[in-house]
C-alpha positions as CSV (number, residue, x, y, z in Angstrom):
1,M,0.0,0.0,0.0
2,P,1.1,3.6,-0.5
3,Q,3.5,5.5,1.8
4,L,3.3,9.0,3.1
5,L,6.5,10.9,3.7
6,L,6.4,14.4,5.3
7,E,9.4,16.5,6.2
8,I,9.2,20.0,7.6
9,F,12.6,21.6,7.1
10,S,13.5,24.7,9.1
11,E,16.3,26.6,10.7
12,E,17.8,25.0,13.8
13,I,15.3,23.5,16.3
14,P,16.4,23.7,19.9
15,A,17.5,20.3,21.1
16,R,15.3,20.3,24.2
17,M,12.2,20.7,22.0
18,Q,12.9,18.0,19.4
19,Q,11.7,14.8,20.9
20,G,8.5,16.5,22.2
21,A,7.9,17.9,18.7
22,A,8.3,14.4,17.2
23,R,5.6,13.1,19.7
24,D,3.3,16.0,19.0
25,L,3.7,15.5,15.2
26,Q,2.8,11.9,15.5
27,R,-0.2,12.6,17.7
28,M,-1.6,15.4,15.7
29,V,-1.3,13.7,12.3
30,S,-2.5,10.3,13.6
31,D,-5.6,11.8,15.4
32,R,-6.7,13.6,12.2
33,L,-6.2,10.6,9.9
34,K,-8.0,8.3,12.3
35,A,-10.9,10.7,12.6
36,A,-11.3,10.4,8.9
37,G,-11.4,6.6,9.1
38,L,-7.9,5.8,7.8
39,T,-5.8,3.0,9.1
40,W,-2.1,2.1,8.4
41,E,0.6,-0.4,9.1
42,A,3.3,1.7,10.7
43,L,3.8,5.4,11.6
44,T,7.2,6.8,12.7
45,T,8.5,10.2,13.4
46,Y,12.0,11.6,13.5
47,A,13.4,14.9,14.9
48,G,16.7,16.5,14.3
49,P,18.4,19.9,14.3
50,R,16.8,21.1,11.2
51,R,13.9,18.8,10.3
52,L,10.8,17.0,11.6
53,T,10.0,13.9,9.6
54,L,7.0,11.6,9.5
55,V,6.6,8.4,7.5
56,I,3.4,6.3,7.4
57,D,3.4,2.9,5.6
58,G,0.3,1.2,4.4
59,L,-2.1,4.2,3.9
60,P,-5.1,3.6,1.6
61,T,-5.5,5.9,-1.3
62,A,-8.9,7.2,-0.1
63,T,-11.0,7.4,3.0
64,P,-13.8,4.9,3.3
65,D,-17.4,5.7,2.5
66,R,-19.2,6.5,5.7
67,E,-22.8,6.1,6.8
68,E,-24.0,7.6,10.1
69,E,-27.4,7.3,11.8
70,V,-28.3,10.5,13.7
71,K,-31.1,10.4,16.2
72,G,-33.7,13.2,15.9
73,P,-36.8,14.4,17.7
74,R,-39.9,12.3,18.3
75,A,-42.4,12.2,15.4
76,S,-44.9,14.0,17.6
77,A,-42.4,16.8,18.5
78,P,-43.3,20.4,17.7
79,E,-42.7,21.6,14.1
80,Q,-39.9,23.9,15.2
81,A,-37.9,21.0,16.6
82,L,-38.3,19.1,13.3
83,E,-37.3,22.1,11.2
84,G,-34.1,22.5,13.3
85,F,-33.2,18.8,12.9
86,L,-33.7,19.1,9.1
87,R,-31.5,22.2,8.9
88,K,-28.8,20.3,10.8
89,T,-28.8,17.3,8.6
90,G,-29.6,18.9,5.3
91,L,-32.4,16.4,4.6
92,T,-36.1,16.7,3.9
93,R,-38.9,15.2,6.0
94,D,-39.5,12.3,3.6
95,Q,-35.8,11.3,3.8
96,L,-36.1,10.6,7.5
97,T,-36.8,7.1,9.0
98,E,-39.2,6.7,11.9
99,R,-38.6,3.9,14.4
100,D,-40.5,3.4,17.7
101,G,-42.0,6.9,17.3
102,V,-38.5,8.6,16.9
103,L,-37.1,10.1,13.7
104,F,-33.6,9.2,12.5
105,A,-31.5,10.6,9.7
106,I,-29.2,8.4,7.7
107,L,-26.2,10.5,6.6
108,S,-24.0,9.1,3.9
109,S,-20.7,10.5,2.6
110,K,-18.4,9.4,-0.1
111,G,-14.7,8.7,0.7
112,R,-12.1,11.4,-0.1
113,A,-8.8,11.1,-1.7
114,T,-6.1,10.6,0.9
115,T,-4.0,13.3,-0.8
116,D,-6.7,15.9,-0.2
117,L,-6.9,14.9,3.5
118,V,-3.1,14.9,3.9
119,A,-3.0,18.4,2.4
120,E,-5.6,19.7,4.9
121,T,-4.0,17.8,7.8
122,V,-0.5,19.2,7.2
123,D,-1.8,22.7,6.9
124,Q,-3.8,22.4,10.2
125,V,-0.8,20.7,12.0
126,V,1.6,23.4,10.9
127,R,-0.7,26.2,11.9
128,T,-1.6,24.8,15.3
129,F,1.6,23.1,16.3
130,P,2.2,23.5,20.2
131,W,5.8,24.7,20.3
132,P,6.8,25.9,23.8
133,K,8.1,29.0,22.0
134,S,7.5,30.1,18.4
135,M,8.2,33.0,16.1
136,R,7.0,34.8,13.0
137,W,9.3,35.8,10.2
138,G,9.1,38.0,7.2
139,S,5.7,39.4,6.4
140,G,3.7,36.2,6.9
141,T,1.5,35.2,9.8
142,L,2.7,31.7,10.2
143,R,4.4,30.8,13.5
144,W,7.0,28.0,14.0
145,V,9.9,27.4,16.3
146,R,12.3,28.7,13.6
147,P,11.6,29.9,10.1
148,I,10.4,27.1,7.8
149,K,12.5,26.8,4.6
150,R,10.6,24.0,2.8
151,I,8.1,21.2,3.2
152,L,8.6,17.8,1.5
153,C,5.4,15.8,1.2
154,L,5.1,12.6,-0.9
155,F,2.3,10.1,-1.2
156,D,2.9,7.0,-3.2
157,G,5.9,8.6,-4.6
158,K,4.2,11.7,-5.8
159,V,4.1,15.2,-4.4
160,V,1.0,16.1,-2.5
161,P,0.4,19.7,-3.8
162,F,-0.4,22.4,-1.3
163,E,0.9,25.8,-0.1
164,I,1.3,27.2,3.4
165,D,2.1,30.9,3.7
166,G,3.9,30.9,0.4
167,I,5.8,27.7,1.1
168,Q,5.0,25.2,-1.7
169,S,5.2,21.5,-1.0
170,D,7.7,19.5,-3.1
171,A,9.9,16.4,-3.2
172,I,13.2,18.2,-2.3
173,T,15.3,18.3,0.9
174,E,18.8,19.3,1.9
175,G,21.8,17.6,3.3
176,H,24.3,18.7,5.9
177,R,24.8,22.5,6.0
178,F,28.6,22.2,5.7
179,L,29.5,18.7,4.7
180,G,26.7,18.0,2.2
181,S,27.1,18.3,-1.5
182,G,25.3,21.7,-1.5
183,E,22.8,20.5,-4.1
184,L,19.1,20.1,-3.4
185,L,18.2,16.4,-3.0
186,R,15.1,15.1,-4.9
187,V,13.7,11.9,-3.3
188,S,11.1,9.4,-4.3
189,D,10.3,7.5,-1.0
190,F,11.5,7.1,2.6
191,V,14.3,4.7,1.7
192,D,15.7,7.0,-1.0
193,Y,15.2,10.0,1.4
194,R,17.2,8.3,4.3
195,T,19.9,7.0,1.9
196,Q,20.5,10.4,0.3
197,L,20.6,12.2,3.7
198,E,23.2,9.8,5.0
199,K,25.3,10.3,1.9
200,N,25.1,13.9,2.6
201,F,26.1,13.6,6.3
202,V,22.7,13.6,8.0
203,L,21.7,10.9,10.5
204,L,17.9,11.1,10.6
205,D,17.3,8.9,13.7
206,V,18.4,10.3,17.1
207,A,19.2,6.8,18.2
208,D,21.8,6.6,15.4
209,R,23.3,9.9,16.4
210,K,23.6,8.9,20.0
211,L,25.2,5.5,19.0
212,R,27.7,7.4,16.8
213,I,28.6,9.8,19.7
214,L,29.1,7.0,22.2
215,E,31.1,4.8,20.0
216,Q,33.5,7.5,18.7
217,A,33.7,9.2,22.1
218,K,34.7,6.0,23.9
219,A,37.1,5.1,21.2
220,A,38.8,8.6,21.4
221,C,39.1,8.2,25.2
222,A,40.3,4.7,25.1
223,A,43.1,5.6,22.6
224,R,44.6,7.8,25.4
225,G,43.9,5.4,28.3
226,L,40.9,7.5,29.5
227,A,37.2,6.8,30.0
228,L,34.1,8.9,29.3
229,V,32.0,10.1,32.2
230,D,28.5,8.9,31.3
231,D,25.8,11.7,31.2
232,D,22.5,10.5,29.6
233,G,21.0,14.0,29.8
234,L,23.9,15.6,28.0
235,L,23.9,12.8,25.4
236,D,20.2,13.5,24.7
237,E,21.0,17.2,24.2
238,V,24.2,17.0,22.0
239,A,22.4,14.4,19.8
240,G,20.0,17.2,19.0
241,L,22.7,19.7,18.2
242,A,24.5,17.9,15.4
243,E,23.2,16.1,12.2
244,W,26.6,14.4,11.8
245,P,28.0,14.3,15.4
246,T,31.8,14.0,15.6
247,P,33.3,13.6,19.1
248,I,36.7,15.4,19.6
249,L,38.9,14.9,22.7
250,G,40.5,18.0,24.0
251,D,42.9,19.0,26.8
252,M,42.3,21.5,29.6
253,D,44.6,23.1,32.2
254,P,45.2,20.6,35.0
255,Q,45.1,23.3,37.6
256,F,41.3,23.4,37.3
257,L,41.1,19.9,38.8
258,A,41.7,21.6,42.1
259,L,38.0,22.7,41.9
260,P,35.3,20.3,43.1
261,P,34.6,17.8,40.3
262,E,30.9,18.6,40.4
263,V,31.8,22.3,39.5
264,V,34.0,21.2,36.6
265,R,31.5,18.8,35.2
266,L,28.6,21.2,35.5
267,S,30.6,24.1,34.0
268,M,31.4,21.9,31.1
269,K,27.9,20.7,30.7
270,V,25.8,23.8,31.2
271,H,28.0,26.3,29.4
272,Q,29.8,24.3,26.7
273,K,27.9,21.0,26.3
274,Y,31.2,19.1,26.9
275,F,31.5,15.6,28.4
276,A,33.8,15.1,31.3
277,V,36.6,12.5,31.1
278,R,38.2,10.4,33.8
279,D,41.4,8.4,34.3
280,P,40.4,4.8,35.3
281,S,43.7,4.4,37.1
282,K,43.0,7.4,39.4
283,D,40.2,9.0,41.4
284,G,38.6,12.0,40.0
285,L,38.5,13.7,36.6
286,A,41.2,13.8,34.0
287,P,42.4,17.1,32.6
288,N,40.5,16.5,29.4
289,F,37.1,17.1,27.9
290,L,35.1,15.7,25.0
291,V,33.2,18.1,22.6
292,V,30.8,16.9,20.0
293,A,31.3,18.8,16.7
294,N,28.9,19.0,13.7
295,V,31.8,18.7,11.2
296,E,34.6,16.3,10.3
297,A,37.7,18.5,10.5
298,T,40.5,17.9,8.0
299,D,43.1,18.2,10.8
300,G,41.4,15.6,13.0
301,G,39.9,18.3,15.2
302,K,43.1,19.7,16.6
303,A,42.1,23.3,15.9
304,L,38.6,22.8,17.2
305,A,39.9,21.2,20.4
306,A,42.3,24.0,21.0
307,G,39.6,26.6,20.5
308,N,37.2,24.9,22.8
309,S,40.0,24.5,25.4
310,R,40.4,28.3,25.5
311,V,36.7,28.8,25.9
312,L,36.5,26.2,28.7
313,S,39.4,27.8,30.5
314,A,37.5,31.1,30.6
315,R,34.5,29.4,32.0
316,L,36.4,27.5,34.6
317,N,38.2,30.7,35.6
318,D,34.8,32.1,36.5
319,A,34.0,29.1,38.5
320,R,37.4,29.3,40.3
321,F,36.6,33.0,41.2
322,F,33.3,32.0,42.8
323,W,35.1,29.1,44.7
324,D,37.8,31.4,46.1
325,E,35.4,34.3,46.9
326,D,32.9,32.0,48.7
327,Q,35.6,30.7,51.0
328,K,36.3,34.3,52.1
329,V,32.6,34.9,53.0
330,G,31.5,31.8,54.9
331,F,28.4,30.6,56.7
332,D,27.9,33.4,59.2
333,A,27.5,36.0,56.5
334,W,25.3,33.8,54.4
335,N,23.0,32.8,57.2
336,A,22.7,36.5,58.2
337,K,21.4,37.2,54.7
338,L,18.7,34.4,54.9
339,S,16.5,36.7,57.0
340,G,16.2,38.9,53.9
341,V,15.1,36.0,51.6
342,T,11.4,35.1,51.7
343,F,10.7,31.4,51.5
344,H,6.9,32.0,51.2
345,A,4.8,34.9,52.1
346,K,2.8,32.8,54.6
347,L,5.7,30.7,55.8
348,G,8.3,33.4,56.6
349,T,11.9,33.8,55.6
350,L,14.6,31.3,54.9
351,A,16.1,32.1,58.2
352,E,12.9,31.2,60.0
353,R,12.7,28.0,58.0
354,V,16.2,27.1,59.0
355,E,15.3,27.6,62.6
356,R,12.4,25.3,62.3
357,I,14.4,22.6,60.5
358,A,17.1,22.8,63.1
359,A,14.7,22.4,66.0
360,L,13.0,19.5,64.2
361,A,16.2,17.8,63.3
362,R,17.2,17.9,66.9
363,E,13.9,16.2,67.9
364,I,14.3,13.5,65.1
365,A,18.0,12.8,65.8
366,P,17.5,10.4,68.8
367,L,14.8,8.6,66.8
368,V,17.3,7.8,64.0
369,G,20.4,7.2,66.0
370,A,22.0,10.6,65.2
371,D,23.8,13.0,67.5
372,A,21.3,15.8,68.3
373,D,24.0,18.6,68.3
374,E,25.4,17.5,65.0
375,A,21.9,17.3,63.5
376,E,21.1,20.8,64.6
377,T,24.4,22.2,63.4
378,A,24.0,20.6,60.0
379,A,20.5,21.9,59.7
380,R,21.6,25.5,60.6
381,L,24.2,25.2,57.7
382,S,21.9,23.5,55.3
383,K,20.5,26.5,53.4
384,A,23.5,28.9,53.7
385,D,25.0,27.9,50.4
386,L,21.9,29.3,48.6
387,L,23.5,32.7,49.1
388,S,26.9,31.6,47.8
389,G,28.3,32.8,44.5
390,M,28.8,29.3,43.2
391,V,25.2,28.2,43.8
392,S,23.9,31.5,42.4
393,E,25.8,30.6,39.2
394,F,24.9,26.9,39.3
395,P,21.6,26.3,41.3
396,E,22.0,22.6,40.6
397,L,24.9,22.6,43.2
398,Q,22.8,23.5,46.2
399,G,23.8,21.3,49.1
400,I,26.8,20.0,47.2
401,M,28.7,23.2,47.7
402,G,27.5,23.6,51.2
403,G,29.0,20.2,52.0
404,Y,32.4,21.3,50.6
405,Y,32.3,24.6,52.4
406,A,31.4,22.9,55.6
407,R,34.4,20.7,55.4
408,L,36.7,23.7,54.6
409,A,35.2,25.4,57.7
410,G,36.3,22.5,59.9
411,H,33.0,20.8,60.5
412,S,32.9,17.0,60.9
413,D,32.4,14.7,57.9
414,A,28.9,13.7,59.3
415,I,27.8,17.4,59.3
416,A,29.3,18.1,55.9
417,D,27.7,15.0,54.4
418,A,24.3,16.0,55.9
419,V,24.5,19.5,54.4
420,R,25.5,17.9,51.0
421,D,22.8,15.2,50.9
422,H,19.9,16.6,52.9
423,Y,17.9,17.3,49.7
424,K,17.9,13.6,48.8
425,P,16.1,11.8,47.4
426,Q,15.1,14.3,44.7
427,G,13.5,11.7,42.5
428,P,12.7,8.0,42.0
429,A,16.2,7.4,40.6
430,D,18.0,9.3,43.4
431,T,19.7,7.5,46.3
432,V,18.2,7.7,49.8
433,P,20.5,9.1,52.6
434,T,21.6,6.5,55.1
435,A,24.0,8.4,57.5
436,P,22.1,9.1,60.8
437,V,22.8,12.9,60.8
438,T,21.8,13.2,57.1
439,V,18.6,11.3,57.7
440,A,17.6,13.5,60.6
441,V,18.2,16.7,58.5
442,A,16.6,15.3,55.4
443,L,13.5,14.3,57.2
444,A,13.3,17.6,59.0
445,D,13.6,19.5,55.7
446,K,10.9,17.6,53.9
447,L,8.5,17.4,56.9
448,D,8.8,21.2,57.4
449,T,7.9,21.6,53.8
450,L,4.9,19.3,54.0
451,V,3.3,20.5,57.2
452,G,4.1,24.2,56.3
453,F,2.3,24.1,53.0
454,F,-0.6,22.0,54.4
455,A,-0.9,24.6,57.2
456,I,-1.5,27.4,54.7
457,D,-3.8,25.2,52.5
458,E,-1.4,24.9,49.6
459,K,-2.0,21.2,49.0
460,P,-1.3,19.5,45.7
461,T,-4.2,19.1,43.3
462,G,-4.7,16.4,40.7
463,S,-2.8,18.3,38.0
464,K,-0.6,20.8,40.0
465,D,2.0,20.4,42.7
466,P,4.0,23.7,42.5
467,F,5.9,23.1,45.7
468,A,6.8,19.5,44.9
469,L,5.0,18.1,48.0
470,R,4.5,14.7,46.4
471,R,8.3,14.5,46.0
472,S,8.7,15.5,49.6
473,G,6.2,12.9,50.7
474,L,7.9,10.1,48.7
475,G,11.2,11.3,50.2
476,V,9.9,10.9,53.7
477,I,8.6,7.5,53.0
478,G,11.6,6.3,51.1
479,T,14.0,7.5,53.8
480,A,12.0,5.8,56.6
481,L,11.6,2.5,54.7
482,D,15.0,2.2,53.3
483,N,16.6,2.9,56.6
484,N,14.1,0.8,58.5
485,L,13.3,3.7,60.8
486,R,10.9,2.7,63.6
487,L,9.2,6.0,64.4
488,S,5.7,7.4,64.7
489,A,5.0,9.5,61.7
490,E,2.1,11.2,63.4
491,A,4.2,12.2,66.4
492,V,6.9,13.7,64.1
493,I,4.3,15.6,62.1
494,R,2.9,17.0,65.4
495,I,6.4,18.2,66.3
496,A,6.8,19.8,63.0
497,L,3.4,21.5,63.3
498,G,4.3,22.8,66.7
499,L,7.2,24.6,65.1
500,Q,4.9,26.4,62.6
501,G,3.4,28.6,65.4
502,N,4.0,31.7,63.3
503,V,2.0,30.3,60.5
504,F,-1.1,29.7,62.7
505,A,-0.6,33.0,64.4
506,R,-0.6,34.8,61.1
507,E,-3.8,33.0,60.1
508,V,-5.5,34.1,63.3
509,R,-4.2,37.6,62.9
510,D,-5.8,37.8,59.4
511,G,-9.0,36.3,60.6
512,S,-10.7,39.1,62.6
513,D,-10.3,42.8,63.6
514,L,-9.6,41.7,67.2
515,S,-6.8,39.3,66.4
516,R,-5.0,41.7,64.0
517,Q,-3.9,43.6,67.1
518,W,-1.2,41.1,68.1
519,E,1.6,39.1,66.7
520,V,3.3,35.8,67.7
521,R,6.8,34.9,66.7
522,D,8.0,31.3,66.9
523,V,11.8,30.8,66.8
524,N,13.3,27.5,67.7
525,G,10.1,26.5,69.5
526,A,10.1,29.5,71.9
527,R,7.0,31.7,71.6
528,T,6.7,35.4,72.5
529,F,3.3,37.1,73.0
530,W,2.3,40.7,72.7
531,S,-0.9,42.3,74.0
532,Y,-2.4,45.5,72.6
533,A,-5.1,47.9,73.8
534,I,-8.3,47.6,71.8
535,D,-11.1,50.1,72.7
536,G,-9.4,50.7,76.0
537,A,-9.3,47.0,77.0
538,E,-6.2,44.8,77.3
539,V,-6.4,41.6,75.2
540,E,-4.2,38.7,76.0
541,A,-3.2,36.8,72.8
542,R,-2.1,33.6,74.4
543,A,-5.4,31.9,74.8
544,K,-6.5,32.7,71.2
545,L,-3.2,31.5,69.8
546,E,-3.2,28.2,71.7
547,A,-6.8,27.6,70.7
548,S,-6.1,28.4,67.1
549,R,-3.1,26.2,67.0
550,G,-5.0,23.3,68.5
551,V,-7.7,23.5,65.8
552,A,-5.1,23.7,63.1
553,Q,-3.1,20.8,64.3
554,A,-6.3,18.7,64.7
555,E,-7.1,19.3,61.1
556,I,-3.7,19.2,59.5
557,T,-2.1,16.2,61.1
558,P,-4.7,13.7,59.6
559,Q,-4.4,15.5,56.3
560,V,-0.7,15.0,56.1
561,M,-1.0,11.4,57.3
562,A,-3.6,10.8,54.5
563,F,-1.3,12.4,52.0
564,L,1.6,10.1,53.1
565,A,-0.8,7.1,52.8
566,D,-1.5,8.1,49.2
567,R,2.2,8.4,48.5
568,L,2.8,5.1,50.1
569,K,0.2,3.6,47.8
570,V,2.1,5.0,44.8
571,R,5.3,3.4,46.0
572,L,3.8,0.0,46.8
573,R,1.8,0.0,43.6
574,D,5.0,0.5,41.7
575,Q,6.2,-2.6,43.5
576,G,3.1,-4.6,42.5
577,Q,1.1,-4.2,45.7
578,R,-2.6,-3.3,45.8
579,H,-3.7,0.1,47.0
580,D,-6.7,-1.3,48.9
581,L,-4.4,-3.3,51.1
582,V,-2.6,0.0,52.2
583,D,-6.1,1.4,53.1
584,A,-6.9,-1.7,55.1
585,V,-3.7,-1.4,57.1
586,F,-3.9,2.4,57.5
587,A,-7.4,2.1,58.9
588,L,-5.9,0.5,62.0
589,G,-4.4,3.8,62.9
590,D,-0.8,2.6,62.7
591,D,1.6,5.3,61.8
592,D,4.9,3.3,61.7
593,L,5.6,3.2,58.0
594,V,8.0,0.2,58.3
595,R,5.4,-1.8,60.2
596,I,2.6,-0.7,57.8
597,V,4.6,-2.0,54.8
598,R,5.3,-5.3,56.6
599,R,1.6,-5.7,57.3
600,V,0.7,-5.0,53.7
601,E,3.2,-7.5,52.4
602,A,2.0,-10.2,54.8
603,L,-1.6,-9.4,54.0
604,A,-0.9,-9.6,50.2
605,A,0.7,-13.0,50.6
606,F,-2.2,-14.2,52.8
607,L,-4.9,-13.1,50.4
608,A,-3.0,-14.8,47.5
609,T,-3.8,-18.2,49.1
610,D,-7.1,-20.0,48.9
611,D,-7.5,-19.7,52.7
612,G,-7.1,-15.9,52.5
613,A,-9.5,-15.4,49.6
614,N,-12.1,-17.7,51.1
615,L,-11.8,-16.1,54.6
616,L,-12.1,-12.7,53.1
617,A,-15.4,-13.8,51.5
618,G,-16.5,-15.2,54.9
619,Y,-15.5,-11.9,56.6
620,K,-17.6,-9.8,54.1
621,R,-20.6,-12.2,54.6
622,A,-20.3,-11.8,58.4
623,S,-19.9,-8.1,58.1
624,N,-23.0,-7.7,55.9
625,I,-25.0,-9.6,58.5
626,L,-23.7,-7.5,61.3
627,R,-24.2,-4.2,59.4
628,A,-27.8,-5.1,58.8
629,E,-28.3,-5.8,62.5
630,E,-26.5,-2.5,63.4
631,K,-29.1,-0.6,61.4
632,K,-31.8,-2.2,63.5
633,G,-30.1,-1.3,66.7
634,S,-27.1,-2.2,68.8
635,L,-25.3,-5.5,68.4
636,P,-25.3,-7.9,71.3
637,T,-22.0,-8.1,73.1
638,G,-20.4,-10.3,75.7
639,M,-19.1,-13.9,75.9
640,V,-20.1,-16.4,73.4
641,Q,-21.7,-19.4,75.1
642,T,-20.9,-23.0,74.2
643,G,-22.5,-26.3,75.2
644,L,-26.0,-25.0,74.8
645,P,-28.8,-27.5,74.2
646,N,-29.0,-28.5,70.6
647,Q,-26.1,-26.1,69.7
648,P,-24.7,-27.1,66.3
649,E,-21.2,-28.5,66.4
650,A,-20.1,-25.9,63.7
651,E,-21.0,-23.1,66.1
652,T,-19.0,-24.6,68.9
653,T,-16.1,-25.4,66.7
654,L,-16.0,-21.8,65.5
655,A,-16.2,-20.3,68.9
656,F,-13.2,-22.3,70.1
657,A,-11.3,-21.5,66.8
658,V,-11.9,-17.8,67.3
659,G,-10.6,-17.9,70.9
660,A,-7.5,-19.8,69.8
661,A,-7.0,-17.4,66.9
662,R,-7.3,-14.4,69.1
663,T,-4.6,-15.6,71.4
664,A,-2.3,-16.5,68.5
665,V,-2.9,-13.2,66.6
666,E,-2.3,-11.1,69.7
667,A,1.0,-12.9,70.4
668,A,2.1,-12.6,66.8
669,L,1.3,-8.9,66.6
670,E,3.2,-8.3,69.8
671,T,6.4,-9.5,68.2
672,E,5.4,-8.1,64.8
673,D,5.4,-11.5,63.2
674,F,2.7,-10.7,60.7
675,A,3.2,-13.9,58.8
676,A,2.3,-15.8,61.9
677,A,-0.7,-13.6,62.4
678,M,-1.9,-14.5,59.0
679,T,-1.3,-18.2,59.6
680,A,-3.5,-17.9,62.7
681,L,-6.2,-16.3,60.7
682,A,-5.9,-19.0,58.0
683,R,-7.0,-21.6,60.6
684,L,-10.4,-19.8,60.8
685,R,-11.1,-20.4,57.2
686,A,-12.6,-24.0,57.6
687,P,-14.6,-23.2,60.8
688,V,-16.1,-20.1,59.2
689,D,-17.0,-21.9,56.0
690,R,-18.6,-24.7,57.9
691,F,-20.5,-22.3,60.2
692,F,-22.2,-20.6,57.3
693,D,-23.0,-24.0,55.7
694,D,-24.5,-25.6,58.8
695,V,-25.8,-22.8,61.0
696,L,-28.7,-20.4,60.6
697,V,-27.6,-17.1,62.1
698,N,-31.1,-15.5,62.1
699,S,-32.7,-18.2,64.3
700,D,-36.2,-17.9,65.4
701,I,-35.0,-18.5,69.0
702,P,-33.7,-15.1,70.2
703,A,-31.0,-16.6,72.5
704,E,-29.6,-18.6,69.6
705,R,-29.6,-15.6,67.3
706,E,-28.0,-13.4,69.9
707,N,-25.2,-15.9,70.6
708,R,-24.5,-16.4,66.9
709,L,-24.3,-12.6,66.2
710,K,-21.8,-12.3,69.1
711,L,-19.7,-15.0,67.5
712,L,-19.7,-13.3,64.1
713,G,-18.7,-10.1,65.9
714,Q,-15.8,-11.8,67.5
715,V,-14.7,-13.1,64.1
716,R,-14.8,-9.6,62.7
717,D,-12.9,-8.3,65.7
718,V,-10.1,-10.9,65.6
719,M,-9.6,-10.3,61.9
720,G,-9.8,-6.5,62.5
721,Q,-6.7,-6.7,64.6
722,V,-4.7,-7.5,61.5
723,A,-6.3,-5.2,59.0
724,D,-9.6,-3.7,58.1
725,F,-10.8,-6.4,55.7
726,G,-13.8,-4.3,54.9
727,Q,-11.5,-2.0,52.9
728,I,-10.3,-4.8,50.7
729,A,-11.8,-5.3,47.3
730,G,-13.0,-8.7,46.3
C-alpha cells in the first residue's frame, strides 16, 4: 500500500524541543487521519536539528465511504424541533426514518482522496503546532519554532500539492549545512530519502546519532587510556545539536582539577555541552574534555579542540573565582542574609525556615540514632550555600557546595555530608540518605515543607504540585523505609506542626479585627506574645493563639497522614502491591511506616492463598449480616456461650477456633510476626465456611440468634486486629 513521507525543514530547532515535537507531530497527524477513518501499518516520526520527519506505511488511497445514523426528535415533537433537525442534517422530511416513534436521519458521505486529506492535515498541524516558544518571520502570519524553509510531502511517490504561507510542497530536501554536496536532494520515497541524507552527512534517527557519539567518544578516550563520564541527559542534548556528530577529545589546564569535580562537570555541561573525562587508574577527573562537533575537520579536530579549550578555561576561571570568593565569605554571612530572603509569604523567611528545620532535626535525631548537636548544626548550615556565588551561578549545586564549604570550615564529615545530601532523594532514581545525621536533617527539611504548605492550605491538586509536595512525601517514605526507621509518623508531624506557630498566628491575625492587634513569633520552639489595647481594653493573645493552633493541628495532622498514605500507595503500587491493602492497614491507625509495609506484604501474601481469599469472602458475609443488624439497633456483646442445648457443632467449633486465633494473633502482633498472624487467621477459614454452611444465624429463637451474632462479631474483631478487611476489594 502507498507510503506518506512528510518533512518540515527549518532553521535550527532547539535540542530540548525536538523529541517533544516528534511526539506532537505523531499525535496530531494520527488523530486527524484516524478521525477520517484511515488506518495504516506503521507510523514513525524523527526529529533533528533542522527537520521534523513523519513516515506512514500502508495508507489507503482514499478514506472509506461512511454512513452515520443520527437520532432526531420524536415524530410528535413540535414543528420547530423538526425544522431545526432538518436544517442540521440537510435532509427533507421524507428522507427521515421513523422507528418506535422517533425520527432518524441516515447521513452518507463518499470517501475522499487521501492526498486531499493529507494536504488539509499538514496545513492544520503546521498552523496549530504546540511549540513551547515560536516566532513569526518576514511578512507572513505563520508561527513556527524557527523559520520554515521548505516542506517535503510525498504520497505513493508523488508530491501532495499544497501551499502554506507561500511555502510550496515539493519532493526536495537538503543535506548537511557544511559537509553535504550543497545540491538540493530530490527523493522518491523514505528509503531513498534516508539514503541520500546519510550520503550527505545527515543521520535522521536520534538513536543513530547517540550511538555514533558514544562509540566514537569512547574510542577517542580509550586511545589515550581514558574513560568517558556517562551523562545521559547531556547525550540527549548533544544528539539534537549535530546532524553528523563527531566527538573530539581536548585537553584542559590541569590546575582546574583543584576545583570540586561537580563544579568542573557542571561548568562543562551547562555552558559548553562538553562531556567530562576520567582516568580509570586514578580517582577524580582527567584534565580533558570531549566536545561533539557537527563537522569532520581535516586536521582531525586539533584546531577545534584548541579553541574549545580556551573557551573552557575562561568558564572555569569564572568558577574558580566563585570558589575562592565563597571561602572568604563563609556561613555566618550567608546565614545572616537568609533573613532577607522570603521562603513563602505565609511561611516566613529562609532564616525562619532554617530555625524550624534545626529544631525539628534535633527532635528527630535520637529517633534515628544521630547526635542531636550535629543534626542541629548541620540543619543550621543546610541552606546557607543558597547565598553563595557558586550556587547563584549553578543552582544545581545547592547542598553539594554547602558540603564542601562545611568541610573547609572545619566541621565533621557527618555534618558536611548532611549538608550535602539533605535534599535527597530528589526523584525515584536518586539515592536515599543513610547516614544518621543526614537522615535527621533530610526528614526535618521535607517534613517542614509538607506541614508548612498544608498549614497554609497549599495542597497539591490532581494536576498541579507547584511546591513538589509529592516528591517530599515520597522522600519521607523512602528515607523511613530504606533505613528501617521505627518512628511514629504522626508524632513527628505534630512536632513539625508545633514549630509552625508563626503560620497559625498569622492566620488568626488575618481572621478578625480583634486578632489583628497582636503578633506571635515562633523561633526554635520559643513563643513570645504581645498584648495591645483595643477600645481601652487589654487583650491577652495567648489563649487565642493556643486555641487556634490546637484547631489547626487537629485538622492538618490527619491531612498530612492521609497524604503520606496516598504516596505510600504509589510506592507500593510500583512494587506490584494493591492500593486497597494499604487502606486496610492504615485504617488501624498505625503510623509506623515500616510496620505498615510489613503488614501490607504479609496481607498480600495471605490473600493470594485459597485460605485468604475464602476467609475474606466469609468476613464480608459476616460483616454484611452485622451491618444489617446494626441498622436495626445495637449489636449484642459479651461472651459467646458453648455447650447450649441443641447447639450445632459448627457453632461450637468456630467459637473455640476464634478464641485460639485471638490468642495467636495477639502474640504474633506483639512480636510483629505478621506472617504468623496471617497463619493464625488462616485456621479460621474452615470453621467459618462450615459455620455458614451448617448454622442459621437468624434463628427464630432469640437466644440462639444473639449468641451467633456475638460469634460473628468476634470473628470480625479478631480479623480486624490484623487489617480492616472491609476496605479490601473482592
